[in-house]
N, C-alpha and C positions, 0 to 999 in steps of 0.2 A: 339679339339683335334691336337696334338703336328707334328703329321705327313699333310703334304699339303695335299689333297685329291681334284681328281680334275673332276668335275660330269660333265658330257655333257648329252644334249636332243638333239634330232634328231625326226623333226615336220615331219610329214606324209599330211601335205596338202601345197597345194601351193597359197592356196585364202586367199587375203588379208583380215587382222583385223581375220582374223582365229578363231573359237574357240578353235580347237587343238591347238596352239597355244597359247591361251591365258591358258590356262587349266596346258602346258607343265613350263609357265612360272610360274604360281603357284606352279608346284611343284619342279621346281627348285630352291625357297625364299625357300624353304622349308629346301631341303640341304645347303645350303645357311649357314641356323640359325644352321646348325650341323656344319659350319663352311666349307663350303668346296668352291673351289671356283668350277663356273660354267660358263659352258657359252651354248647357244641356238644355234645351228648347223638350218640355214634356207636354207632345200634345193634349196629354186627357185637360192639360188646364187651359183650354183655351175653350171657346166659344164657336168655332170652326160648323156652321153651315156648307151645304154642298155649294161646290162649284154652278150661278146658273146666268154667270157671262154677263152679269149687269156690273150697280157700284155698289147697292143700297144691302151693306153687310153689316153684320157688328161688329164695333168698335177692334173688336178679338182679332178681326180681321184684319184689317188695318196695324195691330199693333206685333204680328206677327210680321207681315210689311213691312214694315219697319225698322224691325228687330235684322231680318236679313238682308235689308239691303245695306244696310250699315256697320255688318260685316266684313270682314276681308276673304273667309271661309272655311262653307258648309262641308260637316259630310254624315249624311247620309244612313242611316243604320234601319235594315228592315229584315223581318221574317219574311220566306217561301210562302206564300199561297197560293196553293194551284199553278206553279209555273210563271208566278209575276211578283210584283211588292206588296204591301198591303192599302189597303181602301186604303184609309186612315191618311197613309206618306201619302197616296196617290191625289186626295182631296186637299190636301195640305200644296202638294204642287200647284196643282190644277188653281190654285186662288190666286197661283203666284204669277211673273211674267218674268222679259226680259229685265224690267227695271231693276227686279231684287235677284239677279240670277247674271245678267252679260257680264263677263270678263273675269269671275270669282272664280275660286279653285276649287275644287269638291273630293272628296274622297268618299270612299262606297263599301261598304258591308252588310253584306247578306248571311243570315243564318236557317236552319232547316233541321227536324228531329229527324230527318231523311239521311243516305251517305252520301247524294253529292249537296247536300250543302243551299246555297244561294246564289249558286251561279247561274239561272234564268232568270233573278228577280234583277241581279248587279248587271246585269247584261242591256234587259230593260234600262235599268235607273241611266245605265250610260247611255243610252242613245238619251232617255230626256235632257239629260244633262246636255247633251252639243244640241237639241233641239232651244235647250233655252241660251247656247251662246257659255255657257259654263267651260271654266278645262277641269277638264276629271282626267285625274293621276293616273297613271301606268300604274298602280300600287293601286292591288282592292285586296281585302279579308273575305273570303266566303269559309263559312266556318260547316260542315257536317255535324252528326248527332247532338248539338244544341246541349242533349238533357245529361248528358258526362262531360260534359266540358266546365263547368262552374259548380262551384261546391258549393253547400249552403251558406255557407256566411260572404257570399259575393263574390268569391276567389277564385281566377282561372287557374285551373290546373296544367295545363297543356304550356310550361314553357315559350313554346314557339310560335306557339299562338299568340302568346300575351305580347312576347317581341314585334310581330307581324302588328299585330292592332296599332303599337306604339308606334314603329313604324310608320306604318298608313297618318298618322295623328302627326307625325316630325316634319312628315314628306306634306302635307297641307298646309301648313303652320309656315316650313321652309319655306314654297312655294308661293304663297302668299305675300309670305315678307319681298320675293324680288319681284311681286306684281304693285304690289305696293313702294318701291324704289321708284325715285326722280327719274333716272335711265329709262329703267323696263316701264315707266306709265305715259312715255313718251312714245316709246318703239310699241304699246299695246295697241295705244289709241291710233297708231296712225295705219296697226296691222287691223283694228278692229274697223275704221271706215272706208277701207278699204272696197269690201264687198256690201251691195245695199243690204239690209238687213229682211228675211221675206218673211219676218212675221209678226207680230203685235200683241198686243192686247186680245186674248179670247173675245171671243162675240157667240151669241149665241146666233 
């Protein structure tokens, strides 16, 4: 890639040595293989209070907003809880708006301990991505029986899954590069300026 592209990963699990974090790392490695600069955002390191619709937030909220805003693409990874994505990721997304996500590439990863994987969580996140006017890539990775996929040293036992995660990161990076190119920017700006944005900042 001639233009430096930055891809960040938001981990929706707070558990130490979580499988979600390991899957996200694998996807970010795929983005690195495409020439992108990557960063895994560990939400455990941020003081994120519950979203209340105002502007009186801790500095870490503004730090997170700035980090996402300065990225070209975002990969969201979450365990599936009760048919949806995790509360910590929901709150992190609630604390942001179109300012951070509009026009960005977005990749999705969902995990569960059961047979259905993270499909419901991913489908909900896809709706969230569209509502924020992000470009959610068609590729997604749902991981069932997550407890048996990763070895104790953090490696992925399934070569097919390893390839899918890597390819997800690769696609997010590639589309982010196209989106950031001069000609693509002109097209995207014209496209996004056509309809009026029906949403806005979250208010009480």
